[in-house]
N, CA, C and O atoms as CSV, one atom per row, in Angstrom:
chain,resi,resn,atom,element,x,y,z
A,1,MET,N,N,94.303,113.669,60.223
A,1,MET,CA,C,92.631,114.439,60.998
A,1,MET,C,C,92.612,114.110,62.749
A,1,MET,O,O,92.667,112.944,63.139
A,2,SER,N,N,92.554,114.909,63.421
A,2,SER,CA,C,92.230,114.435,64.857
A,2,SER,C,C,91.012,114.356,65.143
A,2,SER,O,O,90.400,113.356,65.517
A,3,VAL,N,N,90.458,115.857,64.904
A,3,VAL,CA,C,88.516,115.757,65.200
A,3,VAL,C,C,88.065,115.955,63.843
A,3,VAL,O,O,88.571,116.584,62.914
A,4,PHE,N,N,86.816,115.160,63.948
A,4,PHE,CA,C,86.096,114.737,62.512
A,4,PHE,C,C,84.584,114.933,62.935
A,4,PHE,O,O,83.925,114.225,63.696
A,5,ASN,N,N,84.202,116.072,62.249
A,5,ASN,CA,C,82.364,116.018,62.255
A,5,ASN,C,C,81.918,115.093,61.858
A,5,ASN,O,O,82.470,114.844,60.787
A,6,VAL,N,N,80.986,114.170,62.164
A,6,VAL,CA,C,80.397,112.877,61.347
A,6,VAL,C,C,79.078,113.907,60.960
A,6,VAL,O,O,78.487,114.839,61.505
A,7,PRO,N,N,79.014,113.320,59.965
A,7,PRO,CA,C,78.040,113.955,59.169
A,7,PRO,C,C,76.589,112.843,59.202
A,7,PRO,O,O,76.369,111.682,58.857
A,8,THR,N,N,75.699,114.118,59.912
A,8,THR,CA,C,74.573,113.215,59.622
A,8,THR,C,C,73.443,113.303,58.595
A,8,THR,O,O,73.926,113.645,57.516
A,9,SER,N,N,72.119,113.122,58.523
A,9,SER,CA,C,70.967,113.321,58.149
A,9,SER,C,C,69.762,113.746,58.793
A,9,SER,O,O,69.634,113.662,60.014
A,10,ASP,N,N,68.917,114.176,58.077
A,10,ASP,CA,C,67.701,114.362,58.482
A,10,ASP,C,C,66.443,113.072,58.400
A,10,ASP,O,O,65.419,113.082,59.083
A,11,ASP,N,N,66.777,112.121,57.507
A,11,ASP,CA,C,65.662,111.518,56.804
A,11,ASP,C,C,65.933,110.293,58.543
A,11,ASP,O,O,66.955,110.074,59.195
A,12,PRO,N,N,64.689,109.856,58.694
A,12,PRO,CA,C,64.499,109.103,59.978
A,12,PRO,C,C,64.788,107.730,60.216
A,12,PRO,O,O,64.354,107.115,61.190
A,13,PHE,N,N,65.701,107.124,59.110
A,13,PHE,CA,C,66.360,105.565,59.312
A,13,PHE,C,C,67.375,105.978,58.088
A,13,PHE,O,O,66.975,106.308,56.972
A,14,TYR,N,N,68.806,105.903,58.496
A,14,TYR,CA,C,69.715,105.621,57.102
A,14,TYR,C,C,71.191,105.218,57.403
A,14,TYR,O,O,71.869,105.717,58.301
A,15,THR,N,N,71.519,104.440,56.707
A,15,THR,CA,C,72.927,104.232,57.612
A,15,THR,C,C,73.662,104.886,56.424
A,15,THR,O,O,73.221,105.361,55.378
A,16,GLN,N,N,75.313,104.729,57.054
A,16,GLN,CA,C,76.317,105.059,55.764
A,16,GLN,C,C,77.651,104.623,56.364
A,16,GLN,O,O,77.789,104.540,57.584
A,17,VAL,N,N,78.526,104.374,55.598
A,17,VAL,CA,C,79.903,104.075,56.236
A,17,VAL,C,C,80.693,105.317,56.237
A,17,VAL,O,O,80.587,106.220,55.408
A,18,THR,N,N,81.718,105.272,57.520
A,18,THR,CA,C,82.262,106.361,58.201
A,18,THR,C,C,83.415,105.455,58.545
A,18,THR,O,O,83.633,104.320,58.970
A,19,ASP,N,N,84.225,106.867,58.019
A,19,ASP,CA,C,85.767,106.221,58.403
A,19,ASP,C,C,86.490,106.812,59.389
A,19,ASP,O,O,87.094,107.866,59.186
A,20,LEU,N,N,86.500,105.977,60.945
A,20,LEU,CA,C,86.876,106.373,61.954
A,20,LEU,C,C,88.261,106.020,62.698
A,20,LEU,O,O,88.176,105.016,63.406
A,21,ASP,N,N,89.545,106.664,62.674
A,21,ASP,CA,C,90.671,106.244,63.194
A,21,ASP,C,C,90.892,105.593,62.089
A,21,ASP,O,O,91.004,104.401,62.374
A,22,GLY,N,N,90.997,105.748,61.108
A,22,GLY,CA,C,91.301,104.719,59.695
A,22,GLY,C,C,90.924,103.414,59.505
A,22,GLY,O,O,91.615,102.531,58.998
A,23,THR,N,N,89.607,103.302,60.003
A,23,THR,CA,C,88.474,101.889,59.950
A,23,THR,C,C,87.166,102.334,59.549
A,23,THR,O,O,86.506,103.237,60.064
A,24,ASP,N,N,86.887,101.652,58.641
A,24,ASP,CA,C,85.445,102.076,57.824
A,24,ASP,C,C,84.224,101.236,58.725
A,24,ASP,O,O,84.025,100.021,58.701
A,25,TYR,N,N,83.555,102.161,59.438
A,25,TYR,CA,C,82.139,101.634,60.028
A,25,TYR,C,C,80.802,101.698,59.758
A,25,TYR,O,O,80.569,102.731,59.130
A,26,ILE,N,N,80.228,101.316,59.874
A,26,ILE,CA,C,78.472,101.045,59.364
A,26,ILE,C,C,77.894,102.063,60.536
A,26,ILE,O,O,77.660,101.676,61.681
A,27,LEU,N,N,77.731,103.199,60.155
A,27,LEU,CA,C,76.860,103.814,61.121
A,27,LEU,C,C,75.589,103.620,60.794
A,27,LEU,O,O,75.344,103.781,59.598
A,28,GLU,N,N,74.603,103.289,61.560
A,28,GLU,CA,C,73.029,103.292,61.811
A,28,GLU,C,C,72.544,104.098,62.491
A,28,GLU,O,O,72.726,104.227,63.701
A,29,PHE,N,N,71.550,105.042,61.476
A,29,PHE,CA,C,70.921,105.901,62.692
A,29,PHE,C,C,69.252,106.108,62.725
A,29,PHE,O,O,68.632,106.383,61.699
A,30,ARG,N,N,68.653,105.953,63.936
A,30,ARG,CA,C,66.881,105.972,63.680
A,30,ARG,C,C,66.524,106.963,64.478
A,30,ARG,O,O,67.032,107.072,65.594
A,31,TYR,N,N,65.546,107.874,63.991
A,31,TYR,CA,C,65.042,108.585,64.818
A,31,TYR,C,C,63.750,108.175,65.124
A,31,TYR,O,O,62.835,107.677,64.468
A,32,ASN,N,N,63.965,108.642,66.755
A,32,ASN,CA,C,62.325,107.678,67.437
A,32,ASN,C,C,61.449,109.307,67.958
A,32,ASN,O,O,61.651,110.219,68.760
A,33,GLN,N,N,60.360,108.906,66.868
A,33,GLN,CA,C,59.608,110.039,67.074
A,33,GLN,C,C,58.705,110.606,68.476
A,33,GLN,O,O,58.430,111.730,68.896
A,34,ARG,N,N,58.394,109.132,68.970
A,34,ARG,CA,C,57.548,109.125,70.182
A,34,ARG,C,C,58.474,109.918,71.530
A,34,ARG,O,O,58.032,110.532,72.501
A,35,GLU,N,N,59.861,109.630,71.148
A,35,GLU,CA,C,61.089,110.412,72.306
A,35,GLU,C,C,61.475,111.551,71.728
A,35,GLU,O,O,62.136,112.337,72.409
A,36,ASP,N,N,61.263,111.763,70.843
A,36,ASP,CA,C,62.203,113.010,69.866
A,36,ASP,C,C,63.627,113.005,69.933
A,36,ASP,O,O,64.379,113.977,69.994
A,37,ALA,N,N,63.913,111.751,69.915
A,37,ALA,CA,C,65.442,111.204,69.948
A,37,ALA,C,C,66.093,110.419,68.654
A,37,ALA,O,O,65.486,109.654,67.905
A,38,TRP,N,N,67.327,110.757,68.587
A,38,TRP,CA,C,67.690,110.158,67.898
A,38,TRP,C,C,68.822,108.593,68.281
A,38,TRP,O,O,69.784,108.881,68.994
A,39,TYR,N,N,68.740,107.285,67.911
A,39,TYR,CA,C,69.579,106.331,68.561
A,39,TYR,C,C,70.622,106.223,67.181
A,39,TYR,O,O,70.407,106.604,66.030
A,40,PHE,N,N,71.891,105.518,67.794
A,40,PHE,CA,C,72.900,104.845,66.389
A,40,PHE,C,C,73.276,103.320,66.703
A,40,PHE,O,O,73.455,102.745,67.777
A,41,SER,N,N,73.326,102.911,65.491
A,41,SER,CA,C,74.247,101.524,65.881
A,41,SER,C,C,75.472,101.503,65.276
A,41,SER,O,O,75.807,102.297,64.397
A,42,ILE,N,N,76.296,100.442,65.805
A,42,ILE,CA,C,77.752,100.553,64.717
A,42,ILE,C,C,77.942,99.338,64.487
A,42,ILE,O,O,77.717,98.608,65.453
A,43,SER,N,N,78.351,98.734,63.346
A,43,SER,CA,C,78.818,97.503,62.934
A,43,SER,C,C,80.385,98.118,62.038
A,43,SER,O,O,80.704,99.226,61.607
A,44,LEU,N,N,81.148,96.617,62.057
A,44,LEU,CA,C,82.064,96.694,61.025
A,44,LEU,C,C,81.755,96.433,59.549
A,44,LEU,O,O,80.704,95.796,59.485
A,45,SER,N,N,82.228,96.661,58.431
A,45,SER,CA,C,82.275,96.800,57.447
A,45,SER,C,C,81.851,95.668,56.723
A,45,SER,O,O,81.108,95.762,55.746
A,46,ASP,N,N,82.399,94.334,57.270
A,46,ASP,CA,C,81.388,93.230,57.075
A,46,ASP,C,C,80.188,93.077,57.548
A,46,ASP,O,O,79.690,91.981,57.288
A,47,GLU,N,N,79.294,94.087,58.399
A,47,GLU,CA,C,78.190,94.004,59.031
A,47,GLU,C,C,77.855,92.939,60.346
A,47,GLU,O,O,76.866,92.220,60.491
A,48,THR,N,N,78.751,93.067,61.023
A,48,THR,CA,C,79.360,92.550,62.191
A,48,THR,C,C,79.081,93.486,63.090
A,48,THR,O,O,79.983,94.276,63.371
A,49,ARG,N,N,77.546,93.635,63.858
A,49,ARG,CA,C,77.316,94.644,64.859
A,49,ARG,C,C,77.737,94.726,66.097
A,49,ARG,O,O,77.565,93.759,66.839
A,50,LEU,N,N,78.416,95.979,66.600
A,50,LEU,CA,C,79.172,96.075,67.783
A,50,LEU,C,C,78.981,96.301,68.863
A,50,LEU,O,O,79.498,96.005,69.940
A,51,ILE,N,N,77.458,97.372,68.225
A,51,ILE,CA,C,76.990,97.925,69.469
A,51,ILE,C,C,75.432,98.460,68.836
A,51,ILE,O,O,75.382,98.657,67.622
A,52,SER,N,N,74.290,98.668,69.592
A,52,SER,CA,C,72.794,98.882,68.978
A,52,SER,C,C,72.140,99.753,69.908
A,52,SER,O,O,72.087,99.736,71.138
A,53,GLY,N,N,71.639,100.542,69.016
A,53,GLY,CA,C,70.338,100.990,69.610
A,53,GLY,C,C,71.089,102.238,70.678
A,53,GLY,O,O,70.347,102.574,71.601
A,54,VAL,N,N,71.860,102.631,70.655
A,54,VAL,CA,C,72.728,104.062,71.958
A,54,VAL,C,C,71.954,105.461,71.591
A,54,VAL,O,O,72.020,105.988,70.481
A,55,LYS,N,N,71.484,105.789,72.296
A,55,LYS,CA,C,70.751,107.186,72.299
A,55,LYS,C,C,71.735,108.422,72.082
A,55,LYS,O,O,72.803,108.091,72.596
A,56,VAL,N,N,71.803,109.287,71.719
A,56,VAL,CA,C,72.481,110.311,71.011
A,56,VAL,C,C,72.250,111.226,71.961
A,56,VAL,O,O,71.063,111.547,72.012
A,57,VAL,N,N,72.890,111.720,72.670
A,57,VAL,CA,C,72.837,112.533,74.035
A,57,VAL,C,C,73.887,113.690,74.160
A,57,VAL,O,O,75.075,113.372,74.108
A,58,CYS,N,N,73.562,114.946,74.314
A,58,CYS,CA,C,74.884,115.429,74.655
A,58,CYS,C,C,76.087,115.312,75.535
A,58,CYS,O,O,75.898,114.582,76.508
A,59,GLY,N,N,77.444,115.921,75.427
A,59,GLY,CA,C,78.322,115.870,76.776
A,59,GLY,C,C,78.809,114.765,77.036
A,59,GLY,O,O,79.556,114.904,78.004
A,60,VAL,N,N,78.779,113.378,76.569
A,60,VAL,CA,C,79.207,112.163,77.030
A,60,VAL,C,C,79.925,111.365,76.145
A,60,VAL,O,O,79.860,111.724,74.970
A,61,ASN,N,N,80.646,110.299,76.413
A,61,ASN,CA,C,81.264,109.758,75.467
A,61,ASN,C,C,80.327,108.564,74.833
A,61,ASN,O,O,80.423,107.555,75.530
A,62,LEU,N,N,79.507,108.404,73.784
A,62,LEU,CA,C,78.653,107.588,73.869
A,62,LEU,C,C,79.413,105.877,73.477
A,62,LEU,O,O,78.750,104.849,73.339
A,63,LEU,N,N,80.538,105.957,73.394
A,63,LEU,CA,C,81.375,104.763,73.523
A,63,LEU,C,C,81.645,104.455,74.773
A,63,LEU,O,O,81.725,103.238,74.941
A,64,GLY,N,N,81.808,105.064,75.669
A,64,GLY,CA,C,82.480,105.139,77.003
A,64,GLY,C,C,81.932,103.740,77.918
A,64,GLY,O,O,82.491,103.225,78.886
A,65,ARG,N,N,80.636,103.333,77.242
A,65,ARG,CA,C,80.366,102.304,78.355
A,65,ARG,C,C,80.702,100.645,77.884
A,65,ARG,O,O,80.620,99.568,78.475
A,66,PHE,N,N,81.048,100.993,76.735
A,66,PHE,CA,C,81.355,99.921,75.848
A,66,PHE,C,C,82.703,99.182,76.001
A,66,PHE,O,O,83.810,99.698,75.848
A,67,ALA,N,N,82.477,98.062,76.286
A,67,ALA,CA,C,83.848,97.547,76.434
A,67,ALA,C,C,84.116,96.198,74.874
A,67,ALA,O,O,84.305,94.990,75.021
A,68,GLN,N,N,84.054,96.813,73.794
A,68,GLN,CA,C,83.945,96.223,72.874
A,68,GLN,C,C,85.325,96.455,71.562
A,68,GLN,O,O,85.328,97.281,70.649
A,69,GLU,N,N,86.688,95.126,71.987
A,69,GLU,CA,C,87.613,95.325,71.105
A,69,GLU,C,C,87.493,96.460,69.887
A,69,GLU,O,O,88.013,97.575,69.837
A,70,HIS,N,N,86.664,95.818,68.962
A,70,HIS,CA,C,86.595,96.514,67.259
A,70,HIS,C,C,86.039,97.860,67.427
A,70,HIS,O,O,86.167,98.533,66.404
A,71,LEU,N,N,85.288,98.643,68.695
A,71,LEU,CA,C,84.873,99.757,68.814
A,71,LEU,C,C,86.320,100.738,68.234
A,71,LEU,O,O,87.512,100.591,68.506
A,72,PRO,N,N,85.666,101.703,67.392
A,72,PRO,CA,C,86.721,103.161,67.251
A,72,PRO,C,C,87.341,103.019,68.626
A,72,PRO,O,O,86.631,102.536,69.509
A,73,PRO,N,N,88.774,103.439,68.956
A,73,PRO,CA,C,89.018,103.585,69.580
A,73,PRO,C,C,89.340,105.086,70.561
A,73,PRO,O,O,89.956,105.151,71.625
A,74,GLY,N,N,88.536,106.466,69.599
A,74,GLY,CA,C,88.640,107.417,69.724
A,74,GLY,C,C,87.202,107.914,70.840
A,74,GLY,O,O,86.823,107.085,71.668
A,75,ILE,N,N,86.779,108.742,70.789
A,75,ILE,CA,C,85.680,109.444,71.563
A,75,ILE,C,C,84.500,109.957,70.817
A,75,ILE,O,O,84.573,111.032,70.222
A,76,LEU,N,N,83.511,109.302,70.820
A,76,LEU,CA,C,82.230,109.741,69.829
A,76,LEU,C,C,81.368,110.480,70.829
A,76,LEU,O,O,80.984,110.004,71.898
A,77,MET,N,N,81.109,111.671,70.380
A,77,MET,CA,C,80.384,113.055,71.356
A,77,MET,C,C,79.218,113.679,70.793
A,77,MET,O,O,79.503,113.995,69.638
A,78,ALA,N,N,78.035,114.004,71.073
A,78,ALA,CA,C,77.331,114.997,70.750
A,78,ALA,C,C,77.224,115.968,71.229
A,78,ALA,O,O,76.498,115.974,72.223
A,79,ILE,N,N,77.859,117.284,70.811
A,79,ILE,CA,C,78.483,118.582,71.182
A,79,ILE,C,C,77.266,119.575,70.957
A,79,ILE,O,O,76.772,119.785,69.849
A,80,ALA,N,N,76.903,120.079,71.976
A,80,ALA,CA,C,75.999,121.570,72.015
A,80,ALA,C,C,76.151,122.632,71.227
A,80,ALA,O,O,76.896,123.327,71.918
A,81,ASN,N,N,75.915,123.329,70.087
A,81,ASN,CA,C,76.291,124.166,69.494
A,81,ASN,C,C,75.571,125.260,70.311
A,81,ASN,O,O,76.001,126.354,69.946
A,82,GLU,N,N,74.908,125.346,70.999
A,82,GLU,CA,C,74.348,126.684,71.579
A,82,GLU,C,C,74.041,126.082,73.087
A,82,GLU,O,O,74.347,124.920,73.355
A,83,ASP,N,N,73.458,126.895,73.988
A,83,ASP,CA,C,73.291,127.390,75.336
A,83,ASP,C,C,72.559,125.582,75.882
A,83,ASP,O,O,72.900,125.037,76.932
A,84,ASP,N,N,71.444,124.899,74.764
A,84,ASP,CA,C,70.632,124.002,75.269
A,84,ASP,C,C,71.358,123.045,74.641
A,84,ASP,O,O,71.788,122.951,73.491
A,85,ASP,N,N,71.443,122.084,75.970
A,85,ASP,CA,C,72.526,120.643,75.614
A,85,ASP,C,C,71.371,119.467,75.772
A,85,ASP,O,O,71.594,118.272,75.962
A,86,SER,N,N,69.890,120.202,75.628
A,86,SER,CA,C,69.549,118.862,75.472
A,86,SER,C,C,69.171,118.168,74.436
A,86,SER,O,O,69.066,118.738,73.349
A,87,THR,N,N,68.841,116.553,74.591
A,87,THR,CA,C,68.958,115.476,73.586
A,87,THR,C,C,68.028,115.985,72.386
A,87,THR,O,O,66.864,116.373,72.279
A,88,PRO,N,N,69.120,115.790,71.539
A,88,PRO,CA,C,68.329,116.510,70.203
A,88,PRO,C,C,67.984,115.532,69.408
A,88,PRO,O,O,68.311,114.351,69.298
A,89,GLY,N,N,66.819,116.675,68.544
A,89,GLY,CA,C,65.178,115.722,68.500
A,89,GLY,C,C,65.373,115.673,66.423
A,89,GLY,O,O,66.461,115.670,65.847
A,90,THR,N,N,64.154,115.647,65.809
A,90,THR,CA,C,64.601,116.258,64.362
A,90,THR,C,C,64.948,117.673,64.450
A,90,THR,O,O,64.712,118.612,65.210
A,91,GLY,N,N,65.665,117.437,63.270
A,91,GLY,CA,C,65.966,118.950,62.856
A,91,GLY,C,C,67.241,119.435,63.709
A,91,GLY,O,O,67.669,120.518,63.311
A,92,ALA,N,N,67.924,118.895,64.762
A,92,ALA,CA,C,68.764,119.404,65.754
A,92,ALA,C,C,70.109,118.642,65.646
A,92,ALA,O,O,71.219,119.050,65.990
A,93,LEU,N,N,69.723,117.257,65.005
A,93,LEU,CA,C,71.727,117.177,64.749
A,93,LEU,C,C,72.037,116.744,63.360
A,93,LEU,O,O,71.499,116.033,62.512
A,94,GLY,N,N,73.195,117.506,63.473
A,94,GLY,CA,C,73.991,117.676,62.047
A,94,GLY,C,C,75.158,118.763,62.058
A,94,GLY,O,O,75.153,119.635,62.928
A,95,ILE,N,N,75.876,118.723,61.362
A,95,ILE,CA,C,76.905,120.023,61.174
A,95,ILE,C,C,75.825,121.253,60.767
A,95,ILE,O,O,74.983,121.454,59.892
A,96,GLY,N,N,76.256,121.804,61.697
A,96,GLY,CA,C,75.683,123.482,61.216
A,96,GLY,C,C,74.354,123.472,61.930
A,96,GLY,O,O,73.589,124.421,61.759
A,97,LYS,N,N,73.987,122.354,62.807
A,97,LYS,CA,C,72.665,122.279,63.722
A,97,LYS,C,C,73.034,122.754,65.054
A,97,LYS,O,O,74.162,123.133,65.371
A,98,ARG,N,N,71.769,122.697,65.990
A,98,ARG,CA,C,72.107,122.623,67.124
A,98,ARG,C,C,73.102,121.923,68.158
A,98,ARG,O,O,73.706,122.380,69.129
A,99,VAL,N,N,73.043,120.452,67.510
A,99,VAL,CA,C,73.867,119.676,68.574
A,99,VAL,C,C,74.765,118.902,66.979
A,99,VAL,O,O,74.148,118.593,65.959
A,100,THR,N,N,75.965,118.773,67.125
A,100,THR,CA,C,77.024,118.316,66.036
A,100,THR,C,C,77.018,117.009,66.707
A,100,THR,O,O,76.499,116.801,67.803
A,101,LEU,N,N,77.919,115.727,65.638
A,101,LEU,CA,C,78.023,114.424,66.084
A,101,LEU,C,C,79.833,114.355,66.098
A,101,LEU,O,O,80.242,114.230,64.944
A,102,VAL,N,N,80.653,114.393,66.846
A,102,VAL,CA,C,81.943,114.671,66.666
A,102,VAL,C,C,82.878,113.272,67.050
A,102,VAL,O,O,82.548,112.522,67.968
A,103,TYR,N,N,83.839,113.094,66.376
A,103,TYR,CA,C,84.879,111.893,66.660
A,103,TYR,C,C,86.213,112.405,66.837
A,103,TYR,O,O,86.802,113.003,65.937
A,104,PHE,N,N,86.790,112.148,68.180
A,104,PHE,CA,C,87.894,112.457,68.759
A,104,PHE,C,C,88.956,111.554,67.755
A,104,PHE,O,O,88.206,110.866,67.063
A,105,ASP,N,N,89.680,111.404,67.563
A,105,ASP,CA,C,90.615,110.204,67.015
A,105,ASP,C,C,91.400,110.035,68.218
A,105,ASP,O,O,91.635,111.013,68.927
A,106,ALA,N,N,91.951,108.544,68.596
A,106,ALA,CA,C,92.841,108.173,69.316
A,106,ALA,C,C,94.176,108.977,69.255
A,106,ALA,O,O,94.995,108.518,70.051
A,107,SER,N,N,94.444,109.607,68.835
A,107,SER,CA,C,96.023,110.528,68.906
A,107,SER,C,C,95.601,111.660,69.620
A,107,SER,O,O,96.500,112.346,70.106
A,108,GLU,N,N,93.962,112.156,69.869
A,108,GLU,CA,C,93.929,113.139,70.595
A,108,GLU,C,C,93.738,112.937,71.802
A,108,GLU,O,O,93.917,113.867,72.589
A,109,LEU,N,N,93.403,111.902,72.173
A,109,LEU,CA,C,93.685,111.513,73.815
A,109,LEU,C,C,94.678,111.198,74.287
A,109,LEU,O,O,94.544,110.543,75.321
A,110,LEU,N,N,96.131,111.471,73.820
A,110,LEU,CA,C,97.153,111.063,74.426
A,110,LEU,C,C,98.035,112.093,74.959
A,110,LEU,O,O,99.058,111.776,75.567
């Protein structure tokens, strides 16, 4: 698998274990009602926090600005499935919704 649609939920706060490039990561999602925006954090399976409070915005590598050796080596992006590429709010983030969170394995980058 080289491209993976990351499953998400409409719950305002949740965590999930997701395999990215063969490593299990804990993804934590929080919805900010005031901003109508999603934020996420990534931890190792032993709960060591790698990054925290990253806003989900469309069209950029959400991991690109971090220099953390234990982060997934691929690209994590929020991709708009419609002409509207604004920040996804409640009910807009997920597989089959306006914005999908997509992970491109490191093998895709070669």
